[in-house]
N, CA and C atoms of all chains as a GROMACS GRO file, in nm:
protein
  636
    1UNK      N    1  10.642  10.672   9.249
    1UNK     CA    2  10.757  10.687   9.339
    1UNK      C    3  10.834  10.555   9.352
    2UNK      N    4  10.964  10.567   9.351
    2UNK     CA    5  11.050  10.451   9.369
    2UNK      C    6  11.049  10.412   9.517
    3UNK      N    7  10.989  10.299   9.547
    3UNK     CA    8  10.973  10.262   9.688
    3UNK      C    9  11.104  10.216   9.751
    4UNK      N   10  11.196  10.166   9.667
    4UNK     CA   11  11.321  10.114   9.723
    4UNK      C   12  11.396  10.215   9.807
    5UNK      N   13  11.387  10.342   9.769
    5UNK     CA   14  11.467  10.442   9.840
    5UNK      C   15  11.424  10.458   9.986
    6UNK      N   16  11.302  10.415  10.017
    6UNK     CA   17  11.255  10.422  10.155
    6UNK      C   18  11.328  10.322  10.245
    7UNK      N   19  11.383  10.218  10.184
    7UNK     CA   20  11.442  10.109  10.264
    7UNK      C   21  11.594  10.101  10.248
    8UNK      N   22  11.652  10.212  10.207
    8UNK     CA   23  11.798  10.214  10.189
    8UNK      C   24  11.872  10.202  10.321
    9UNK      N   25  11.822  10.277  10.422
    9UNK     CA   26  11.893  10.279  10.550
    9UNK      C   27  11.857  10.160  10.637
   10UNK      N   28  11.732  10.113  10.622
   10UNK     CA   29  11.683  10.007  10.709
   10UNK      C   30  11.576   9.927  10.636
   11UNK      N   31  11.569   9.798  10.666
   11UNK     CA   32  11.466   9.715  10.602
   11UNK      C   33  11.328   9.743  10.658
   12UNK      N   34  11.326   9.799  10.779
   12UNK     CA   35  11.198   9.831  10.845
   12UNK      C   36  11.192   9.980  10.872
   13UNK      N   37  11.081  10.042  10.834
   13UNK     CA   38  11.066  10.184  10.867
   13UNK      C   39  10.934  10.205  10.942
   14UNK      N   40  10.932  10.304  11.031
   14UNK     CA   41  10.809  10.330  11.106
   14UNK      C   42  10.702  10.394  11.018
   15UNK      N   43  10.578  10.350  11.040
   15UNK     CA   44  10.462  10.408  10.972
   15UNK      C   45  10.367  10.462  11.079
   16UNK      N   46  10.344  10.592  11.073
   16UNK     CA   47  10.250  10.656  11.165
   16UNK      C   48  10.112  10.646  11.103
   17UNK      N   49  10.016  10.596  11.179
   17UNK     CA   50   9.881  10.581  11.128
   17UNK      C   51   9.792  10.686  11.193
   18UNK      N   52   9.726  10.766  11.108
   18UNK     CA   53   9.649  10.880  11.153
   18UNK      C   54   9.507  10.870  11.098
   19UNK      N   55   9.410  10.903  11.180
   19UNK     CA   56   9.270  10.905  11.137
   19UNK      C   57   9.253  11.016  11.034
   20UNK      N   58   9.204  10.982  10.915
   20UNK     CA   59   9.197  11.081  10.806
   20UNK      C   60   9.090  11.187  10.831
   21UNK      N   61   8.997  11.158  10.918
   21UNK     CA   62   8.889  11.254  10.943
   21UNK      C   63   8.926  11.350  11.056
   22UNK      N   64   8.973  11.296  11.167
   22UNK     CA   65   8.999  11.381  11.286
   22UNK      C   66   9.145  11.418  11.302
   23UNK      N   67   9.235  11.353  11.227
   23UNK     CA   68   9.380  11.370  11.242
   23UNK      C   69   9.434  11.315  11.374
   24UNK      N   70   9.353  11.240  11.448
   24UNK     CA   71   9.405  11.173  11.568
   24UNK      C   72   9.509  11.068  11.528
   25UNK      N   73   9.620  11.064  11.599
   25UNK     CA   74   9.720  10.960  11.572
   25UNK      C   75   9.674  10.832  11.640
   26UNK      N   76   9.669  10.723  11.563
   26UNK     CA   77   9.610  10.599  11.612
   26UNK      C   78   9.715  10.498  11.660
   27UNK      N   79   9.824  10.486  11.589
   27UNK     CA   80   9.924  10.386  11.623
   27UNK      C   81  10.050  10.409  11.541
   28UNK      N   82  10.154  10.337  11.576
   28UNK     CA   83  10.275  10.332  11.494
   28UNK      C   84  10.311  10.185  11.479
   29UNK      N   85  10.339  10.146  11.356
   29UNK     CA   86  10.385  10.009  11.332
   29UNK      C   87  10.495  10.016  11.226
   30UNK      N   88  10.554   9.902  11.195
   30UNK     CA   89  10.670   9.901  11.104
   30UNK      C   90  10.634   9.834  10.972
   31UNK      N   91  10.691   9.887  10.865
   31UNK     CA   92  10.671   9.830  10.732
   31UNK      C   93  10.804   9.794  10.670
   32UNK      N   94  10.804   9.681  10.600
   32UNK     CA   95  10.915   9.651  10.510
   32UNK      C   96  10.862   9.669  10.366
   33UNK      N   97  10.946   9.643  10.271
   33UNK     CA   98  10.908   9.666  10.131
   33UNK      C   99  10.783   9.583  10.095
   34UNK      N  100  10.781   9.458  10.137
   34UNK     CA  101  10.669   9.370  10.103
   34UNK      C  102  10.538   9.420  10.163
   35UNK      N  103  10.542   9.465  10.288
   35UNK     CA  104  10.417   9.511  10.350
   35UNK      C  105  10.370   9.642  10.288
   36UNK      N  106  10.462   9.725  10.246
   36UNK     CA  107  10.421   9.849  10.177
   36UNK      C  108  10.358   9.817  10.042
   37UNK      N  109  10.416   9.720   9.971
   37UNK     CA  110  10.357   9.679   9.843
   37UNK      C  111  10.215   9.624   9.862
   38UNK      N  112  10.198   9.539   9.964
   38UNK     CA  113  10.065   9.481   9.991
   38UNK      C  114   9.966   9.593  10.026
   39UNK      N  115  10.014   9.692  10.102
   39UNK     CA  116   9.929   9.805  10.141
   39UNK      C  117   9.882   9.882  10.017
   40UNK      N  118   9.975   9.908   9.926
   40UNK     CA  119   9.940   9.984   9.805
   40UNK      C  120   9.850   9.901   9.712
   41UNK      N  121   9.875   9.770   9.705
   41UNK     CA  122   9.793   9.681   9.620
   41UNK      C  123   9.650   9.670   9.671
   42UNK      N  124   9.636   9.657   9.804
   42UNK     CA  125   9.505   9.623   9.860
   42UNK      C  126   9.428   9.745   9.910
   43UNK      N  127   9.500   9.855   9.935
   43UNK     CA  128   9.434   9.972   9.991
   43UNK      C  129   9.403   9.959  10.139
   44UNK      N  130   9.458   9.854  10.201
   44UNK     CA  131   9.446   9.836  10.346
   44UNK      C  132   9.585   9.820  10.404
   45UNK      N  133   9.601   9.854  10.534
   45UNK     CA  134   9.736   9.853  10.589
   45UNK      C  135   9.785   9.711  10.619
   46UNK      N  136   9.908   9.688  10.580
   46UNK     CA  137   9.984   9.567  10.612
   46UNK      C  138  10.114   9.614  10.677
   47UNK      N  139  10.156   9.545  10.781
   47UNK     CA  140  10.279   9.580  10.849
   47UNK      C  141  10.369   9.457  10.858
   48UNK      N  142  10.490   9.481  10.910
   48UNK     CA  143  10.577   9.371  10.948
   48UNK      C  144  10.570   9.360  11.100
   49UNK      N  145  10.523   9.246  11.150
   49UNK     CA  146  10.518   9.225  11.294
   49UNK      C  147  10.656   9.186  11.344
   50UNK      N  148  10.716   9.274  11.423
   50UNK     CA  149  10.850   9.245  11.475
   50UNK      C  150  10.846   9.132  11.576
   51UNK      N  151  10.736   9.121  11.652
   51UNK     CA  152  10.728   9.016  11.754
   51UNK      C  153  10.704   8.878  11.690
   52UNK      N  154  10.620   8.874  11.588
   52UNK     CA  155  10.590   8.744  11.526
   52UNK      C  156  10.681   8.713  11.407
   53UNK      N  157  10.751   8.816  11.358
   53UNK     CA  158  10.840   8.795  11.243
   53UNK      C  159  10.766   8.756  11.117
   54UNK      N  160  10.650   8.824  11.093
   54UNK     CA  161  10.575   8.791  10.972
   54UNK      C  162  10.492   8.909  10.925
   55UNK      N  163  10.447   8.904  10.801
   55UNK     CA  164  10.357   9.006  10.749
   55UNK      C  165  10.228   9.003  10.830
   56UNK      N  166  10.172   9.120  10.852
   56UNK     CA  167  10.056   9.134  10.939
   56UNK      C  168   9.955   9.224  10.870
   57UNK      N  169   9.844   9.164  10.830
   57UNK     CA  170   9.734   9.241  10.773
   57UNK      C  171   9.651   9.293  10.890
   58UNK      N  172   9.665   9.420  10.917
   58UNK     CA  173   9.596   9.482  11.031
   58UNK      C  174   9.445   9.457  11.020
   59UNK      N  175   9.389   9.398  11.124
   59UNK     CA  176   9.244   9.375  11.126
   59UNK      C  177   9.201   9.242  11.070
   60UNK      N  178   9.297   9.161  11.026
   60UNK     CA  179   9.261   9.032  10.964
   60UNK      C  180   9.181   8.945  11.061
   61UNK      N  181   9.219   8.946  11.188
   61UNK     CA  182   9.148   8.867  11.288
   61UNK      C  183   9.030   8.945  11.347
   62UNK      N  184   9.056   9.068  11.385
   62UNK     CA  185   8.956   9.149  11.458
   62UNK      C  186   8.852   9.212  11.366
   63UNK      N  187   8.882   9.222  11.238
   63UNK     CA  188   8.795   9.298  11.147
   63UNK      C  189   8.824   9.447  11.149
   64UNK      N  190   8.914   9.488  11.235
   64UNK     CA  191   8.944   9.631  11.249
   64UNK      C  192   9.050   9.677  11.149
   65UNK      N  193   9.010   9.670  11.023
   65UNK     CA  194   9.103   9.707  10.915
   65UNK      C  195   9.115   9.859  10.905
   66UNK      N  196   9.217   9.898  10.831
   66UNK     CA  197   9.241  10.041  10.805
   66UNK      C  198   9.246  10.063  10.654
   67UNK      N  199   9.153  10.143  10.603
   67UNK     CA  200   9.152  10.173  10.459
   67UNK      C  201   9.237  10.297  10.434
   68UNK      N  202   9.334  10.282  10.346
   68UNK     CA  203   9.429  10.390  10.320
   68UNK      C  204   9.364  10.502  10.239
   69UNK      N  205   9.380  10.624  10.289
   69UNK     CA  206   9.324  10.741  10.221
   69UNK      C  207   9.436  10.826  10.159
   70UNK      N  208   9.542  10.849  10.234
   70UNK     CA  209   9.656  10.926  10.186
   70UNK      C  210   9.783  10.866  10.245
   71UNK      N  211   9.894  10.884  10.174
   71UNK     CA  212  10.023  10.836  10.226
   71UNK      C  213  10.136  10.931  10.186
   72UNK      N  214  10.222  10.959  10.281
   72UNK     CA  215  10.336  11.049  10.258
   72UNK      C  216  10.461  10.986  10.318
   73UNK      N  217  10.577  11.021  10.262
   73UNK     CA  218  10.702  10.993  10.331
   73UNK      C  219  10.761  11.126  10.376
   74UNK      N  220  10.857  11.119  10.468
   74UNK     CA  221  10.912  11.244  10.522
   74UNK      C  222  11.033  11.290  10.440
   75UNK      N  223  11.088  11.402  10.480
   75UNK     CA  224  11.197  11.467  10.406
   75UNK      C  225  11.319  11.375  10.391
   76UNK      N  226  11.339  11.284  10.483
   76UNK     CA  227  11.452  11.191  10.477
   76UNK      C  228  11.415  11.059  10.410
   77UNK      N  229  11.290  11.044  10.374
   77UNK     CA  230  11.240  10.919  10.315
   77UNK      C  231  11.272  10.798  10.403
   78UNK      N  232  11.253  10.813  10.534
   78UNK     CA  233  11.271  10.697  10.620
   78UNK      C  234  11.157  10.681  10.722
   79UNK      N  235  11.047  10.750  10.698
   79UNK     CA  236  10.928  10.736  10.783
   79UNK      C  237  10.805  10.758  10.695
   80UNK      N  238  10.699  10.683  10.724
   80UNK     CA  239  10.574  10.700  10.650
   80UNK      C  240  10.466  10.760  10.740
   81UNK      N  241  10.380  10.840  10.679
   81UNK     CA  242  10.259  10.888  10.745
   81UNK      C  243  10.142  10.841  10.660
   82UNK      N  244  10.053  10.763  10.720
   82UNK     CA  245   9.942  10.706  10.645
   82UNK      C  246   9.811  10.748  10.709
   83UNK      N  247   9.729  10.819  10.632
   83UNK     CA  248   9.598  10.859  10.682
   83UNK      C  249   9.498  10.753  10.641
   84UNK      N  250   9.419  10.709  10.736
   84UNK     CA  251   9.331  10.595  10.712
   84UNK      C  252   9.189  10.622  10.760
   85UNK      N  253   9.100  10.542  10.706
   85UNK     CA  254   8.965  10.530  10.758
   85UNK      C  255   8.968  10.404  10.846
   86UNK      N  256   8.957  10.424  10.977
   86UNK     CA  257   8.967  10.312  11.071
   86UNK      C  258   8.832  10.244  11.088
   87UNK      N  259   8.828  10.113  11.067
   87UNK     CA  260   8.708  10.035  11.098
   87UNK      C  261   8.721   9.985  11.241
   88UNK      N  262   8.620  10.007  11.323
   88UNK     CA  263   8.629   9.966  11.464
   88UNK      C  264   8.729  10.052  11.538
   89UNK      N  265   8.823   9.989  11.606
   89UNK     CA  266   8.924  10.062  11.683
   89UNK      C  267   9.063  10.020  11.636
   90UNK      N  268   9.163  10.106  11.662
   90UNK     CA  269   9.299  10.075  11.617
   90UNK      C  270   9.373   9.985  11.717
   91UNK      N  271   9.342  10.000  11.845
   91UNK     CA  272   9.424   9.933  11.948
   91UNK      C  273   9.366   9.798  11.989
   92UNK      N  274   9.455   9.703  12.015
   92UNK     CA  275   9.412   9.568  12.056
   92UNK      C  276   9.350   9.570  12.196
   93UNK      N  277   9.370   9.680  12.271
   93UNK     CA  278   9.311   9.690  12.405
   93UNK      C  279   9.163   9.730  12.400
   94UNK      N  280   9.118   9.772  12.282
   94UNK     CA  281   8.981   9.819  12.268
   94UNK      C  282   8.971   9.971  12.265
   95UNK      N  283   9.083  10.039  12.297
   95UNK     CA  284   9.086  10.186  12.284
   95UNK      C  285   9.088  10.222  12.135
   96UNK      N  286   9.037  10.339  12.104
   96UNK     CA  287   9.037  10.381  11.963
   96UNK      C  288   9.180  10.406  11.914
   97UNK      N  289   9.260  10.475  11.997
   97UNK     CA  290   9.401  10.500  11.965
   97UNK      C  291   9.490  10.426  12.063
   98UNK      N  292   9.609  10.386  12.018
   98UNK     CA  293   9.705  10.320  12.108
   98UNK      C  294   9.770  10.418  12.206
   99UNK      N  295   9.758  10.549  12.180
   99UNK     CA  296   9.829  10.647  12.264
   99UNK      C  297   9.740  10.698  12.376
  100UNK      N  298   9.722  10.615  12.480
  100UNK     CA  299   9.635  10.652  12.590
  100UNK      C  300   9.709  10.658  12.724
  101UNK      N  301   9.838  10.624  12.727
  101UNK     CA  302   9.914  10.635  12.851
  101UNK      C  303   9.965  10.778  12.868
  102UNK      N  304   9.914  10.847  12.966
  102UNK     CA  305   9.949  10.988  12.982
  102UNK      C  306  10.083  11.004  13.053
  103UNK      N  307  10.175  11.074  12.991
  103UNK     CA  308  10.302  11.108  13.056
  103UNK      C  309  10.296  11.254  13.101
  104UNK      N  310  10.237  11.337  13.017
  104UNK     CA  311  10.225  11.479  13.047
  104UNK      C  312  10.097  11.527  12.980
  105UNK      N  313  10.008  11.590  13.059
  105UNK     CA  314   9.886  11.640  12.997
  105UNK      C  315   9.869  11.788  13.029
  106UNK      N  316   9.787  11.852  12.949
  106UNK     CA  317   9.759  11.995  12.966
  106UNK      C  318   9.699  12.023  13.104
  107UNK      N  319  10.521  10.857  13.618
  107UNK     CA  320  10.544  10.736  13.536
  107UNK      C  321  10.690  10.696  13.538
  108UNK      N  322  10.712  10.570  13.547
  108UNK     CA  323  10.847  10.514  13.542
  108UNK      C  324  10.895  10.516  13.397
  109UNK      N  325  10.993  10.602  13.369
  109UNK     CA  326  11.036  10.619  13.230
  109UNK      C  327  11.118  10.501  13.180
  110UNK      N  328  11.184  10.429  13.273
  110UNK     CA  329  11.270  10.318  13.231
  110UNK      C  330  11.197  10.215  13.147
  111UNK      N  331  11.070  10.194  13.178
  111UNK     CA  332  10.999  10.086  13.107
  111UNK      C  333  10.984  10.116  12.957
  112UNK      N  334  10.997  10.245  12.920
  112UNK     CA  335  10.989  10.280  12.778
  112UNK      C  336  11.110  10.230  12.698
  113UNK      N  337  11.220  10.206  12.769
  113UNK     CA  338  11.345  10.173  12.701
  113UNK      C  339  11.390  10.029  12.728
  114UNK      N  340  11.295   9.946  12.766
  114UNK     CA  341  11.327   9.806  12.795
  114UNK      C  342  11.368   9.730  12.670
  115UNK      N  343  11.289   9.752  12.561
  115UNK     CA  344  11.314   9.676  12.439
  115UNK      C  345  11.428   9.736  12.357
  116UNK      N  346  11.441   9.869  12.366
  116UNK     CA  347  11.537   9.939  12.281
  116UNK      C  348  11.583  10.067  12.349
  117UNK      N  349  11.707  10.106  12.327
  117UNK     CA  350  11.758  10.230  12.386
  117UNK      C  351  11.700  10.354  12.319
  118UNK      N  352  11.654  10.335  12.196
  118UNK     CA  353  11.596  10.445  12.119
  118UNK      C  354  11.453  10.412  12.083
  119UNK      N  355  11.361  10.504  12.108
  119UNK     CA  356  11.224  10.482  12.066
  119UNK      C  357  11.177  10.599  11.981
  120UNK      N  358  11.085  10.570  11.887
  120UNK     CA  359  11.035  10.678  11.802
  120UNK      C  360  10.941  10.771  11.877
  121UNK      N  361  10.953  10.899  11.848
  121UNK     CA  362  10.863  11.000  11.905
  121UNK      C  363  10.796  11.073  11.788
  122UNK      N  364  10.665  11.062  11.784
  122UNK     CA  365  10.585  11.131  11.683
  122UNK      C  366  10.556  11.271  11.734
  123UNK      N  367  10.585  11.371  11.654
  123UNK     CA  368  10.562  11.509  11.695
  123UNK      C  369  10.443  11.564  11.618
  124UNK      N  370  10.345  11.611  11.696
  124UNK     CA  371  10.218  11.654  11.636
  124UNK      C  372  10.187  11.798  11.681
  125UNK      N  373  10.137  11.878  11.591
  125UNK     CA  374  10.095  12.016  11.623
  125UNK      C  375   9.976  12.010  11.718
  126UNK      N  376   9.989  12.072  11.834
  126UNK     CA  377   9.884  12.060  11.936
  126UNK      C  378   9.756  12.134  11.898
  127UNK      N  379   9.766  12.228  11.806
  127UNK     CA  380   9.648  12.306  11.766
  127UNK      C  381   9.574  12.239  11.652
  128UNK      N  382   9.646  12.199  11.547
  128UNK     CA  383   9.581  12.147  11.427
  128UNK      C  384   9.582  11.995  11.419
  129UNK      N  385   9.662  11.930  11.505
  129UNK     CA  386   9.683  11.784  11.499
  129UNK      C  387   9.760  11.739  11.375
  130UNK      N  388   9.818  11.832  11.300
  130UNK     CA  389   9.904  11.792  11.188
  130UNK      C  390  10.027  11.720  11.243
  131UNK      N  391  10.066  11.609  11.180
  131UNK     CA  392  10.189  11.541  11.220
  131UNK      C  393  10.307  11.614  11.157
  132UNK      N  394  10.404  11.652  11.237
  132UNK     CA  395  10.513  11.738  11.192
  132UNK      C  396  10.640  11.660  11.157
  133UNK      N  397  10.674  11.561  11.238
  133UNK     CA  398  10.798  11.488  11.217
  133UNK      C  399  10.802  11.366  11.308
  134UNK      N  400  10.899  11.281  11.283
  134UNK     CA  401  10.929  11.171  11.374
  134UNK      C  402  11.078  11.174  11.401
  135UNK      N  403  11.115  11.164  11.528
  135UNK     CA  404  11.256  11.156  11.563
  135UNK      C  405  11.269  11.055  11.677
  136UNK      N  406  11.392  11.029  11.719
  136UNK     CA  407  11.415  10.923  11.818
  136UNK      C  408  11.461  10.982  11.951
  137UNK      N  409  11.415  10.920  12.058
  137UNK     CA  410  11.455  10.962  12.191
  137UNK      C  411  11.520  10.845  12.264
  138UNK      N  412  11.624  10.878  12.340
  138UNK     CA  413  11.674  10.784  12.441
  138UNK      C  414  11.633  10.838  12.578
  139UNK      N  415  11.672  10.769  12.683
  139UNK     CA  416  11.630  10.809  12.817
  139UNK      C  417  11.674  10.952  12.849
  140UNK      N  418  11.800  10.984  12.813
  140UNK     CA  419  11.854  11.117  12.845
  140UNK      C  420  11.777  11.227  12.772
  141UNK      N  421  11.742  11.204  12.647
  141UNK     CA  422  11.671  11.310  12.572
  141UNK      C  423  11.528  11.326  12.624
  142UNK      N  424  11.468  11.218  12.667
  142UNK     CA  425  11.334  11.229  12.725
  142UNK      C  426  11.340  11.306  12.857
  143UNK      N  427  11.441  11.278  12.938
  143UNK     CA  428  11.457  11.354  13.063
  143UNK      C  429  11.477  11.503  13.037
  144UNK      N  430  11.561  11.536  12.939
  144UNK     CA  431  11.585  11.676  12.905
  144UNK      C  432  11.455  11.742  12.855
  145UNK      N  433  11.377  11.667  12.779
  145UNK     CA  434  11.250  11.718  12.727
  145UNK      C  435  11.154  11.750  12.842
  146UNK      N  436  11.147  11.660  12.938
  146UNK     CA  437  11.056  11.681  13.052
  146UNK      C  438  11.106  11.794  13.143
  147UNK      N  439  11.237  11.804  13.159
  147UNK     CA  440  11.297  11.910  13.241
  147UNK      C  441  11.275  12.049  13.182
  148UNK      N  442  11.297  12.058  13.049
  148UNK     CA  443  11.300  12.190  12.984
  148UNK      C  444  11.166  12.230  12.923
  149UNK      N  445  11.079  12.132  12.898
  149UNK     CA  446  10.952  12.164  12.831
  149UNK      C  447  10.968  12.188  12.682
  150UNK      N  448  11.088  12.157  12.630
  150UNK     CA  449  11.113  12.165  12.485
  150UNK      C  450  11.168  12.031  12.438
  151UNK      N  451  11.148  11.999  12.309
  151UNK     CA  452  11.188  11.866  12.263
  151UNK      C  453  11.339  11.854  12.245
  152UNK      N  454  11.390  11.743  12.294
  152UNK     CA  455  11.528  11.698  12.274
  152UNK      C  456  11.520  11.557  12.217
  153UNK      N  457  11.606  11.529  12.120
  153UNK     CA  458  11.608  11.397  12.059
  153UNK      C  459  11.750  11.340  12.065
  154UNK      N  460  11.760  11.214  12.019
  154UNK     CA  461  11.891  11.158  11.994
  154UNK      C  462  11.912  11.157  11.844
  155UNK      N  463  12.013  11.229  11.798
  155UNK     CA  464  12.043  11.232  11.656
  155UNK      C  465  12.119  11.105  11.619
  156UNK      N  466  12.054  11.020  11.539
  156UNK     CA  467  12.120  10.895  11.498
  156UNK      C  468  12.236  10.922  11.403
  157UNK      N  469  12.224  11.026  11.320
  157UNK     CA  470  12.332  11.054  11.224
  157UNK      C  471  12.454  11.116  11.293
  158UNK      N  472  12.429  11.204  11.390
  158UNK     CA  473  12.542  11.270  11.456
  158UNK      C  474  12.585  11.198  11.584
  159UNK      N  475  12.499  11.106  11.632
  159UNK     CA  476  12.533  11.034  11.754
  159UNK      C  477  12.544  11.122  11.876
  160UNK      N  478  12.450  11.216  11.888
  160UNK     CA  479  12.454  11.306  12.005
  160UNK      C  480  12.314  11.357  12.037
  161UNK      N  481  12.299  11.409  12.158
  161UNK     CA  482  12.173  11.473  12.197
  161UNK      C  483  12.151  11.594  12.108
  162UNK      N  484  12.025  11.617  12.076
  162UNK     CA  485  11.989  11.720  11.979
  162UNK      C  486  11.872  11.799  12.035
  163UNK      N  487  11.899  11.923  12.070
  163UNK     CA  488  11.791  12.013  12.114
  163UNK      C  489  11.730  12.073  11.990
  164UNK      N  490  11.612  12.025  11.956
  164UNK     CA  491  11.544  12.070  11.834
  164UNK      C  492  11.530  12.223  11.835
  165UNK      N  493  11.578  12.287  11.731
  165UNK     CA  494  11.565  12.433  11.719
  165UNK      C  495  11.679  12.512  11.780
  166UNK      N  496  11.779  12.441  11.834
  166UNK     CA  497  11.890  12.511  11.900
  166UNK      C  498  11.961  12.606  11.802
  167UNK      N  499  11.979  12.561  11.680
  167UNK     CA  500  12.045  12.645  11.578
  167UNK      C  501  11.944  12.735  11.506
  168UNK      N  502  11.835  12.677  11.464
  168UNK     CA  503  11.737  12.749  11.380
  168UNK      C  504  11.643  12.838  11.460
  169UNK      N  505  11.632  12.813  11.589
  169UNK     CA  506  11.531  12.884  11.668
  169UNK      C  507  11.393  12.819  11.662
  170UNK      N  508  11.382  12.714  11.579
  170UNK     CA  509  11.252  12.649  11.560
  170UNK      C  510  11.228  12.542  11.666
  171UNK      N  511  11.216  12.587  11.788
  171UNK     CA  512  11.195  12.496  11.899
  171UNK      C  513  11.050  12.446  11.903
  172UNK      N  514  11.032  12.342  11.983
  172UNK     CA  515  10.898  12.283  12.001
  172UNK      C  516  10.867  12.281  12.150
  173UNK      N  517  10.763  12.354  12.190
  173UNK     CA  518  10.723  12.355  12.331
  173UNK      C  519  10.623  12.243  12.356
  174UNK      N  520  10.654  12.159  12.452
  174UNK     CA  521  10.572  12.040  12.477
  174UNK      C  522  10.442  12.078  12.546
  175UNK      N  523  10.332  12.030  12.492
  175UNK     CA  524  10.200  12.058  12.549
  175UNK      C  525  10.142  11.931  12.614
  176UNK      N  526  10.152  11.818  12.545
  176UNK     CA  527  10.102  11.690  12.597
  176UNK      C  528  10.196  11.580  12.552
  177UNK      N  529  10.202  11.473  12.629
  177UNK     CA  530  10.286  11.360  12.591
  177UNK      C  531  10.220  11.228  12.633
  178UNK      N  532  10.220  11.132  12.543
  178UNK     CA  533  10.161  11.000  12.569
  178UNK      C  534  10.257  10.892  12.522
  179UNK      N  535  10.248  10.775  12.585
  179UNK     CA  536  10.312  10.657  12.527
  179UNK      C  537  10.202  10.564  12.479
  180UNK      N  538  10.239  10.469  12.395
  180UNK     CA  539  10.137  10.381  12.339
  180UNK      C  540  10.117  10.256  12.426
  181UNK      N  541  10.026  10.172  12.384
  181UNK     CA  542   9.985  10.053  12.462
  181UNK      C  543  10.102   9.960  12.491
  182UNK      N  544  10.202   9.958  12.404
  182UNK     CA  545  10.320   9.873  12.424
  182UNK      C  546  10.433   9.946  12.496
  183UNK      N  547  10.412  10.074  12.524
  183UNK     CA  548  10.517  10.157  12.586
  183UNK      C  549  10.649  10.152  12.509
  184UNK      N  550  10.638  10.159  12.375
  184UNK     CA  551  10.762  10.167  12.298
  184UNK      C  552  10.757  10.274  12.189
  185UNK      N  553  10.661  10.363  12.200
  185UNK     CA  554  10.651  10.478  12.109
  185UNK      C  555  10.592  10.595  12.186
  186UNK      N  556  10.639  10.717  12.153
  186UNK     CA  557  10.586  10.838  12.216
  186UNK      C  558  10.508  10.921  12.115
  187UNK      N  559  10.404  10.986  12.165
  187UNK     CA  560  10.332  11.087  12.088
  187UNK      C  561  10.342  11.217  12.167
  188UNK      N  562  10.399  11.320  12.105
  188UNK     CA  563  10.420  11.446  12.175
  188UNK      C  564  10.352  11.558  12.098
  189UNK      N  565  10.257  11.622  12.164
  189UNK     CA  566  10.190  11.736  12.103
  189UNK      C  567  10.263  11.862  12.143
  190UNK      N  568  10.294  11.944  12.044
  190UNK     CA  569  10.378  12.061  12.068
  190UNK      C  570  10.320  12.187  12.008
  191UNK      N  571  10.373  12.297  12.060
  191UNK     CA  572  10.354  12.427  11.998
  191UNK      C  573  10.483  12.451  11.918
  192UNK      N  574  10.471  12.450  11.787
  192UNK     CA  575  10.589  12.462  11.700
  192UNK      C  576  10.622  12.610  11.678
  193UNK      N  577  10.745  12.648  11.705
  193UNK     CA  578  10.793  12.783  11.670
  193UNK      C  579  10.855  12.773  11.531
  194UNK      N  580  10.815  12.860  11.439
  194UNK     CA  581  10.866  12.854  11.302
  194UNK      C  582  10.815  12.730  11.232
  195UNK      N  583  10.905  12.652  11.175
  195UNK     CA  584  10.866  12.533  11.101
  195UNK      C  585  10.938  12.412  11.160
  196UNK      N  586  10.881  12.293  11.138
  196UNK     CA  587  10.941  12.171  11.194
  196UNK      C  588  11.054  12.118  11.105
  197UNK      N  589  11.044  12.136  10.974
  197UNK     CA  590  11.136  12.067  10.882
  197UNK      C  591  11.255  12.156  10.844
  198UNK      N  592  11.370  12.092  10.832
  198UNK     CA  593  11.492  12.165  10.794
  198UNK      C  594  11.485  12.217  10.651
  199UNK      N  595  11.390  12.165  10.570
  199UNK     CA  596  11.375  12.212  10.432
  199UNK      C  597  11.298  12.344  10.424
  200UNK      N  598  11.239  12.384  10.536
  200UNK     CA  599  11.158  12.505  10.536
  200UNK      C  600  11.008  12.477  10.532
  201UNK      N  601  10.974  12.349  10.504
  201UNK     CA  602  10.832  12.310  10.508
  201UNK      C  603  10.785  12.306  10.654
  202UNK      N  604  10.657  12.327  10.674
  202UNK     CA  605  10.606  12.324  10.811
  202UNK      C  606  10.614  12.183  10.870
  203UNK      N  607  10.575  12.085  10.790
  203UNK     CA  608  10.583  11.944  10.832
  203UNK      C  609  10.683  11.871  10.744
  204UNK      N  610  10.749  11.770  10.801
  204UNK     CA  611  10.843  11.688  10.722
  204UNK      C  612  10.772  11.595  10.623
  205UNK      N  613  10.642  11.576  10.641
  205UNK     CA  614  10.571  11.478  10.558
  205UNK      C  615  10.508  11.543  10.436
  206UNK      N  616  10.593  11.577  10.337
  206UNK     CA  617  10.542  11.644  10.218
  206UNK      C  618  10.564  11.564  10.090
  207UNK      N  619  10.629  11.447  10.098
  207UNK     CA  620  10.647  11.363   9.980
  207UNK      C  621  10.523  11.276   9.960
  208UNK      N  622  10.451  11.303   9.853
  208UNK     CA  623  10.325  11.232   9.831
  208UNK      C  624  10.350  11.094   9.771
  209UNK      N  625  10.299  10.992   9.836
  209UNK     CA  626  10.303  10.857   9.779
  209UNK      C  627  10.165  10.822   9.726
  210UNK      N  628  10.064  10.861   9.800
  210UNK     CA  629   9.926  10.835   9.760
  210UNK      C  630   9.842  10.950   9.815
  211UNK      N  631   9.765  11.014   9.726
  211UNK     CA  632   9.681  11.124   9.775
  211UNK      C  633   9.537  11.100   9.732
  212UNK      N  634   9.450  11.169   9.801
  212UNK     CA  635   9.306  11.157   9.774
  212UNK      C  636   9.274  11.196   9.631
   0.00000   0.00000   0.00000
């Protein structure tokens, strides 16, 4: 697949990270072309940190890396869905998923 | 929950839409404060269409509405995860999920 077409509209696109076993959504982060290339090369997720303005190898400090299992783009080719094997937890707070703030629950 | 804090960094935030039964990720779209309010009021998803520059009631034309079952924000309060009951299909192409372009598969 030609990766350039993913970055036609924007240099940064959202990547949804999903647990490949349970399908739980773990986090959302942003990728640029370089971080997507690093992800495909290494088989682990790399993002672009908007706050630090640099490439970010998820888990480099914490050890909580994400091994890529499957990857898809959407119908508009401007969003990624990445299914991963999560080592440890996804969230820096210690929660397994970053989506723990309840706005509306069953 | 105070909704304003979700829009501190940006007027538009990504909303991940997930099937509440299967946990399949269906699509990603953007919400502003007004579309989030409409979503909470009506119990169906409303987004901000970046291409058309207007509020977008998902399924208004196609009938493929999304009934909200659960909603969460992430640890940074800048992304939403919304679990829905999807009527019909989520994607305008006729696919159930928008994420059908394979970049890497098992």
